[in-house]
C-alpha positions, 0 to 999 in steps of 0.5 A: 728487049728480052723475051721475058720483058716483052711479054710483061709489056704485052700483058700490061698493055692487054690489061690497061685497054681491057680496063679502059673498055670496061669503063667505057660502059657507064651504067645507072645514071639516074634521070630523076627519082624513079628512073635509071638511064643504062648506057653502053658506049661501045655498042651506041645504045641507051635504055631506060628503066624504073628504079624499081627493077633489080639489076641481076649480078649473073647476067643471063645469056651474055646480056649486058644487062639483066634486069629482074621485075619487082616483087609487086609483079610476083608476090602472091601470084603463080609467076615465079620470075620475070627478067629482062635481058638487054644485049649487043654483040658483033657478028663474027661473019656477015652471012647472008642471014644473021643469026640475029634475025632467025628465030631463037628457038625455031631457027627460021628467019623473023618475019614479024616486026615493029617500027621503033625511032625509025628502025624495023625490030623484028619481034617473037613471042615464044611459049613452052611448057613442061611439068605444070612449068610455063615459060614465056619469051618475048623479044625485039631484035634489030641487026645493025652496023654488023652488030645484034641488039636485043631486049628480050623478056623471060617469064616463068610461071607455075600451072594454077592447077599444080596447087591445092585450091586452099594454097593456090595463087592467084594467076599473074597479070600478064597484060602488065608484065608485057606493058612494063616490058614494052614500056622499057623497050620504048625507051631503047635508043641508038646513041647519035 
């Protein structure tokens, strides 16, 4: 076989394999009129979320699935945005302390955890603020079969003090946002 033909066959095989990989991820499989099930077959997990949540095209931080909270959580409040990222990725090497189990901002080992479906998910809650902007990251992570799985929520709000009294928005309901996030995380399941 000539080099040009060989190269063409390799490219064609690569494209076919690549196309097969993307079709292995099932998305938006409705379970009823109000819920959507996202299944990721290559990494063997699924998660359910309300249909009122938007799916973001611009995936954040290599997330498999990025969701935005509906306007009902943000409209008229100081909450600028609230997002959920769901991801899985293989660790290239298996270090003694996988990056997945270290705090994403301090690089210290994660120690807090919750038990979910018989599995230990490490948790973190980070707050940061600058120039009247507040950021909160709340996450659940697990390292299983050399894969890091994470479900992370980001909230971005403005300090109400930044607004004049007449135009000051109401404070967003953080408890409702966290409850919605935790309810979505509660549906995370590994495929059998």
